[in-house]
C-alpha positions as CSV (number, residue, x, y, z in Angstrom):
1,M,-131.0,-4.9,-129.6
2,S,-131.0,-2.6,-132.6
3,T,-127.9,-2.3,-134.8
4,L,-126.9,0.2,-137.4
5,Y,-124.9,-1.6,-140.1
6,L,-122.3,0.4,-142.0
7,N,-120.3,-1.2,-144.9
8,L,-117.2,0.6,-145.8
9,K,-114.3,0.7,-148.3
10,T,-111.1,-0.9,-147.0
11,E,-109.4,2.5,-146.6
12,Y,-112.0,3.9,-144.3
13,F,-112.5,0.7,-142.4
14,Q,-108.7,0.5,-141.6
15,Q,-108.7,4.1,-140.4
16,I,-111.6,3.4,-138.0
17,K,-109.9,0.2,-136.8
18,A,-106.6,2.1,-136.2
19,G,-108.5,4.8,-134.2
20,T,-107.6,7.6,-136.6
21,K,-111.1,8.2,-138.0
22,P,-113.6,9.2,-135.4
23,E,-116.6,9.7,-137.7
24,E,-118.1,8.0,-140.7
25,Y,-120.0,10.2,-143.1
26,R,-123.3,9.6,-144.9
27,L,-124.9,12.1,-147.2
28,M,-128.2,13.6,-146.1
29,T,-130.3,11.7,-148.5
30,D,-133.9,10.4,-147.9
31,H,-132.5,6.9,-147.3
32,W,-130.1,8.1,-144.5
33,C,-132.6,10.5,-143.0
34,K,-135.1,7.6,-142.6
35,R,-132.4,5.4,-141.0
36,L,-131.0,8.0,-138.6
37,E,-133.4,10.9,-137.7
38,G,-135.4,10.2,-134.7
39,R,-133.9,6.8,-134.2
40,A,-131.7,5.3,-131.5
41,Y,-129.5,2.3,-131.9
42,D,-127.8,0.1,-129.3
43,R,-124.7,-0.5,-131.4
44,I,-123.0,0.0,-134.7
45,E,-121.5,-2.8,-136.8
46,I,-118.9,-1.6,-139.2
47,A,-117.8,-4.0,-141.9
48,N,-115.0,-4.0,-144.5
49,G,-117.0,-4.4,-147.6
50,Y,-119.5,-7.3,-147.3
51,P,-117.6,-10.0,-145.3
52,K,-119.0,-13.4,-144.2
53,K,-120.9,-13.4,-140.9
54,D,-118.1,-15.2,-139.1
55,D,-115.3,-13.0,-140.5
56,T,-114.4,-11.1,-137.3
57,E,-111.2,-9.6,-138.7
58,N,-113.4,-7.5,-141.1
59,R,-116.0,-6.4,-138.6
60,I,-116.0,-3.9,-135.8
61,E,-118.7,-3.5,-133.2
62,R,-119.0,-0.2,-131.4
63,P,-121.7,1.3,-129.0
64,W,-124.0,3.8,-130.6
65,R,-122.9,7.3,-129.8
66,G,-125.1,9.3,-132.1
67,Y,-124.3,11.6,-134.9
68,E,-124.0,15.3,-135.8
69,I,-125.1,17.1,-139.0
70,K,-122.1,18.8,-140.6
71,T,-121.2,20.5,-143.9
72,I,-117.9,19.1,-145.2
73,T,-115.8,19.0,-148.4
74,H,-114.5,15.5,-149.0
75,P,-113.0,13.9,-152.1
76,H,-115.4,10.9,-151.9
77,F,-118.4,13.3,-152.3
78,G,-116.8,15.6,-155.0
79,P,-115.3,19.1,-154.9
80,D,-118.4,21.0,-153.5
81,P,-119.4,21.2,-149.8
82,V,-122.1,18.8,-148.8
83,R,-124.3,18.2,-145.7
84,V,-123.7,14.9,-144.1
85,F,-124.5,12.8,-141.0
86,A,-121.2,12.5,-139.1
87,I,-121.8,9.2,-137.3
88,K,-119.6,8.8,-134.2
89,V,-117.6,5.6,-134.5
90,N,-114.7,6.1,-132.1
């Protein structure tokens, strides 16, 4: 079973856990293009930072639902619009 691992800051992890954040964004860099384009995963494991393996409170497992390519403006990426992979985590 193939898994995409996403490590997040607490703010974004809590939003996903609460169900208020349906997508997680990753810049369209070479690194993320290689990890996402033309690949399929069975599931996503979302972690609050880098918790220990047995820390289930700080990990969320979701089925893989794909991604979309979007252009967004987000404070985390600065004031200019950027192209991102919007990974579906809901």
